N, C-alpha and C positions, 0 to 999 in steps of 0.2 A: 705238769705235763702240758704238752703243746697241742692244742686242738687244730685239726686240719679240715677245713671245709671241703665237702665232697666235690663241689664244682671246680675248685681251684687246685686240687692236689694233682701234681704232675710228677713224672719220673725225674730223677735227678739230672738226666741228660736231656736237653731239649733236642727234639729230633725233627727239625723242620723238613729235612730231606725226605723223611719217610712219608710225609703227607703230600708232597708235591707230585701228584700222579701224572705220569706221562700218558696222555690220552688222545685218542682220536674218536670222534663221535659221528655216527651216521644213523640218523633217524631216532625219534623218540626222546622225550624229556624225562630223565630218570627221577626228577624231583616232584613233578606235578602231574595231575590228571588221573591219579588213582582213585579207586572207590572200593567199597566193601564187597567181599565175596570172591568166588572163583577159586580154582585149584591151581597152585603154583607148582610146577614140576621142574626140578633142577637135577643136574647130573654132576656129581663130584668125581674127580679123578682118583679119589681115595675111598676105598670101600669101608663101610662100617661093619666090623665083625662082631662087636660087642657094644652093649649099651651101659656096661659097668664102668664108670669113670674112675674108679679107685684101684682096679686090679691091673692085670698084665697088659691090657690094651689101653690103659689110662692116658698114655702119651701119644697114642695113635691119632693122626689127624681126623680120621673118620669118626672115631669115638668122641673127640673133642667137639667136632661140628654138631653132632647129635646132642652132646652133653649141654652145650650152651643153649640149645633150643628147649631141652626138657627140664633142666635143673637150674637153680639159682646158685650164685657164688656170693661171697661177702662183698667182693669188688670185681670190677671187670675193666679191661683196657679198651679205650676208644681206638679207632684205626690210627690216630696220631700218637698213641702212647699215653694219653692222659688217663689217669686212674679215676674212675667214678664209682659211686656206690651202687650196689645191686641189692642183696639182702640187707646189707648195712646202710644206714643213712649217714653216719659219720664215724670217725675214728680218732683216737688220741694216741700219741706215742711219747714215751719219755725221752729225754735228751740222749740217752745211751742206746736207744732203739732196742731195748730188751723187754719192754712191756707195752703191748698194744691193746687198747680197749675199744671194742666195736659196739656201737649202739645199733640194734636191729629194728627193722620196720615193725610196726604194730599190725596185728591182724593177718599176717601172712599164713596161707594155708597151702598144703600139698594138693595135687589134683584129685585126690580121693576125698577131699574135704577135711582131713585131719590138720591140726594146727602145726605150724613149723616154728621152732624157737631155738634158743641157745643150746639146748640139749642135743638137737640134731646136728648143729655145727660141731660141737665137741665130739660127737660120735663119728662124724664124717672124717675128721682129722685122725682119730684113732684107727678107723678102718683103713685109711690109706696107708698108714704106717704098718699096721698089722699084716696087710696083704703083701707088703714088700714089692709092690709094683714099681714101674720106672719113675713114678713121681714121688715115691716114698721118701727119698733123700731130702726133698724140699721141706718136709715137715717133721723129720726125725729130730728129737730133742726139744720139741715145743710142748710146753705144759699148757694145755687148754682147759679153761674152767668157765662154767656158766656163772654169771653174776645176776641171778634172777633169770626169768625167761627172756628178757629183752637185751641182755648184754653178754658179751663173751670177752674174756681176758686171755690173751696169748702171751706167755712169758718164755724167754729163752735165756740160757745160762750165759751166752755171749751175745753181743749186739748183732742184730740181723737186719740191716737197713734194706735188704732186698725182699723182706717178708711180704710186703704189700703186693709186689709183683707176683710172687709165688702163689699168693692166694687166688690169683685169677685162674689157677689150675685146680682149685679145690671146689668141686661140685657138691652141693648139699643134698644129702639123701636122708630119708627118715631114719631115726636112731635104731629102729627094729628091722632094718632092711636085711635080707638074706641074699645069697647068691641066686636063688631061684627067682627073686623079685625082679631081676633085670630082663626077663623075657618080655615084660610089659611094665616098666618101672614107673614109680610114682615120683613126681618132682614138683617144684614150685616155680618152674620157668614158664615162658610164654606159650609153650605147646605141650600137649599130652599125646602119648603114643596110641595110635589106632591099630597099627600092625607093623611087624618087623620080621624081615627075612634076612638073616645075617649075610653080608657080602653082596646083597642084591638091592633090596628096597626097604626104606623106612617111611611109613605114612604117619603124619602127625595132624592132629586137630587143634584148634585154638583152645587154650586153657581159659575158660570164662572167668575164673577166679584169680587170674594173674594180676598182681598188684600194680603192674605197669599198664594195665588195660589189655584186653584180649586182642591178639592180632586180627587184622581185618580180612584175612583169607578164610575161605571155607575149609581148605585143606592144604597142607604142604607135603609134597611127595619128593623124597630124596632117592634118586636112582643111582646105580653104579653102571657106567658104560665104559669099560676099560679101554676099548679100541678107540683111538682118536678119531679116525674117519667116521666111525659109526656115531660118535658123540657129536661131531660137527654136523653130520647129516640130520641128526635128531633135532639139533638147534635150528637149522635152516627150515626144516619142515614144520616146526612147531610142536613136535613130539615132546620136547623139553623147551623151557623158556629161558633158562640161564645155565651157564657153566663157567668154569674157571680153570686155571692151570693149562692154558691153551698153548700148544707149541708154536714156535715162530712161523713155520711154514704154513700154518693155518690162519695166523693173525691177518695177513694182508688180504686173504680171500674174504674173511669176515668183514673187514673194513669196507669192502666194496659193496656190501649188502645194505640197502637203504632201510631195511627193517630191523637192523641190529645196532646196538650201542656197544662199542669196544673200548675198554679202558685198561691201562696197565698201571700198577702201583709198585714202587720199590718194596721188596720183601724183607722180612726179618730172617730170611733163610739163606743158608750157604750149602751148596752141594758138598757133602762130607763123605769121605771115603776112608774110613778107619782101616788101619792094618791091625790084625790080631797079633799083638806083640808077644802073646803067649805061645805062638807057633814058633818052633825053633828056627825055621827058615827066615822069619821076620823079626827076630829078637833084637838084631843090631840096628841102631839108628842109621848106620852107613848104608845098609841094605834098603831101608825104607826110603831114605832120601834119594838113592839111585833110582828106585822104581818110580818115584815122583818125577825125577828128571827125565825119565824115559818116555813120558807121555806128552805129546804136543798139544797141551790144553789151549794154547792161543788159537791154533787152527781149528780145533774141535769146537770151541765156544763160538768163534767167529762164524764158522760154517753152519752150525746147528741152531745157534741162538743169537742171530745178528741184532734182534730188537729187544729181547728180554734177558740177555745174559751178558756178563762182564767177568773177565778173569778176576778171581777173588784175591784180595790183598790181606786177608785175615781169616782166622777161624770163625769170626763173627761178622754179621752184616753191619754196614755203616750206621744203621739206625739204633744199634744196641749199645747201652752203656758199657764201656770197657773196650770199645772198638779202637784199634790202632793199626795204621797201615804198615804192612810188611812187604818185603820183596819176594815175589814168587820165584821158584826155581827156573832157571833158563833151560829150555829144552835142548838136550844134546844127547842123542841116542848113543853115539860112540862112547862119549864120556860116561854115560850111565852104565853101559855094559862093562867098561873097564873097571868102574867102581864096584860093581857087583862081583867081578872076578877077584878084585883085590880084597874084598870082604869075605871071600870064601863062599859065596852063594852057590847052592846046589841047583844047577839049571834043570835037573830032572824033576824038581819039585813042582807039583801042580798047585796052582793058586786059584781057589774058588772065589769068584767075585759075585757076591749075592746081591740081588736087588729085587724089588717088587714094583710092577707097574709098566705097562706097555709104553707109556710116555717116555720112559728113560732108556728104552731098548737101544736106540741108535747111539746114544751117548756111551752106554756101557760097551757096545760092540766096538766103537772107535777106540776106547781105552784098551780093551783086550787086544785089538789089532796092533796098537803101538807096542805093547809089552811083548807080543809074539814076535815082532820084528827083530828084537834083540835076543831072542832065544828063550824068553821067559814063558813057561807053559801056563799062561793064565786062561781061564775059561769062564764065560758068563753063566751064572746060575740064577735064572729067573724063577721066583717062587710066588705062590699064591700068598696073599697078604697075611693070613693067620699063620701059615708055616714060616714065612719070613720073620714075623715077630717072635715066634717061639724059638727059632734058630738064632735070632739076634741075641736074645737074652741068655740062651744056652751056649753062646760062643761057638756055634757050629758053622764057621766061615773063616776064610783067610783075609778077604777084603770085603768090607761091608759098605754098600752105598745107600745113603738116604739124603733127602733134602731136609736138613735139620733146621727147624725154625726155633726162634726165641720169642714166643708170644708175650712174655713178660717184659720185653725190652731191656732186660738186665742180664749181664754175663753170668751172674750167680746161678741162674737157672740151668745153664748147660755146662759152663766150665766147672763151676763148683759142684755140680751134680754128677758129671760124667767122667771127669779126668783125674779124680783122686784115686789113691791106691785102694781105698775101701770100696769104691764104686764097682770095681771089677767088671767094667763094661767093654774094655778093648784090650785087656791083657797088659796094659801099660801101667807102670808104677814108678814114680819119681818123687822121693821125699822132699826134694827142693821145691817141686811144683806144689806139693801138698802144703808146705809152709806158706807159700805165697797165696794160694787159694784160701787157706784158712784165715789168714790175716785180712784178705780182701773181703771175705764174707762176714767179718766180725767188727768192722769199724764203720762209723757213720759218716765220715768225711768223704763226700762224693769225689772230690778231686784226687784224694789219696787212693780211693778205690779204683779210679780210672787208671792211675799209674800202676797199681798192682796187677790189674787184669791185663794191662799191656805187657807187663813182665811175664805173666802166665802164658799169654798168647805167643810170646816170643819163644818160650821153652817148648810149647806144644809144636810150634811151627818148625823150630830147629831140629827137634827130635823126630819130626815127621811121624807123629802119632797117627796121622792120616794124611791123605792128600785133600786139599781144599781148593778145588778147581774153579768154582764159579759162585758169584753172588748174582741174584736174579731179581727180575720184576715178574709179577704175577699178572697175566692177562685174563681179564674177565670179559664176558660177552653176554648180553641179554636182549631179548626181543622187545619191540617198541611198546608192548602192552604192560611191561614190567616197570614199576615206578618205586623209587626210594631205595634201590639197592646200592650200597656203598662198598666198593672194593676194599678188602681187608688185606693187610700186608703179611698175615700169618696163615693164609688159606682158610680162614674161619669166618665166612660171611654171616651176617646176622639177617635173618629173614623175618624177624618179628615186626618190622616196620614197613615191609614191602606191601604194595597194593597192586591190583591189576585193573586195567581199563578195558 
């Protein structure tokens, strides 16, 4: 078996572009000047509806932000994609990538003082799979066994070279955890829960027993302020001290404030607008391609996101292993309408375009307007976060919008998880695509995997499983008293090292 030192383990794809942050700075040094104490209040554009990282909300950005603060993982990804140890100190993998052995840290405890060991890791994997949440497919088929309290062995029937990245989505909870435990969960991460109001506020205190050293803050408060203008006002007045996911029209105004630092980082996200191929009106690829052609994404992206957006050339962000550039459809409203007519599209059909979040409202309205121009009866359906997630999984939508991130930096996480026939996530099923994805997910040769994921992306793109209009940069802003905040390309900032002056 080949030992992989923690500090040197990187993803198979070197992603220099992902770390070259496009930045403008006004006031404050983010790396120096901090001290212990104080309350850091931040506002996320994504509400946290649940603190259970294994269930239905496990893939929600708000739950993941909270999860990395409260729980440990075997490994985690740095903002540049480098994989480093968290609960694990090192790992070994056999040449076939079918057996992974993780050595755990000694003396790790949960925030209630109980010991955390290999049994908790094994139980966490089992719980993710049993709950059948959105991340379950990443861990289905893994045989997890404890090798004493300090080692865990994960075995797969087929090679799984992407397993290390998938494990960044596995949050370790106590083996005896219950659903009721997540009102105030116990974890071994840098913070512990003080109070939680779903969809509104999460208040965290430092975990004094955290193996990485307790954070130097007195308290971390994560608020949800969905309206952009209110969030920007709160930042300027000091009601909050940091936020991210800032729209372009606000970035320039914030850059002119001497008391703020503003930085943008290329994201691992692509705006993704799945068609529900299970709906009769959207079953034909000719119809889906025509609807994509009917939207002038060049103009929409240029108008709404001149600094943080770019028309996407793939279903994946450039930073992700498996990315390959493709040619976006050329906008042509007349040709799109003719193609719909030729495909027998019923123009009396109403298409519900569901989304969640005020930040996306203008974008969605622009898409709906372009579809309406050619006689397609599209309508925006803005939903509260919990309802959106429930309806997403239940397929109660015709077109679904989400900013789909790949925090593992590996195409297996999203392509292999969301586009197979078995996934049943968008009504689309293509046995040819299944074959390509299965092969890509079961070989260890990185170059061959890239080729296969490029083939898979081409199939998804050509069949217009969705529209993939924009890859983006994430704009972060924080006040001058905040130090040590590093912008994250997956909307998942780490506050455990932040200090206040």
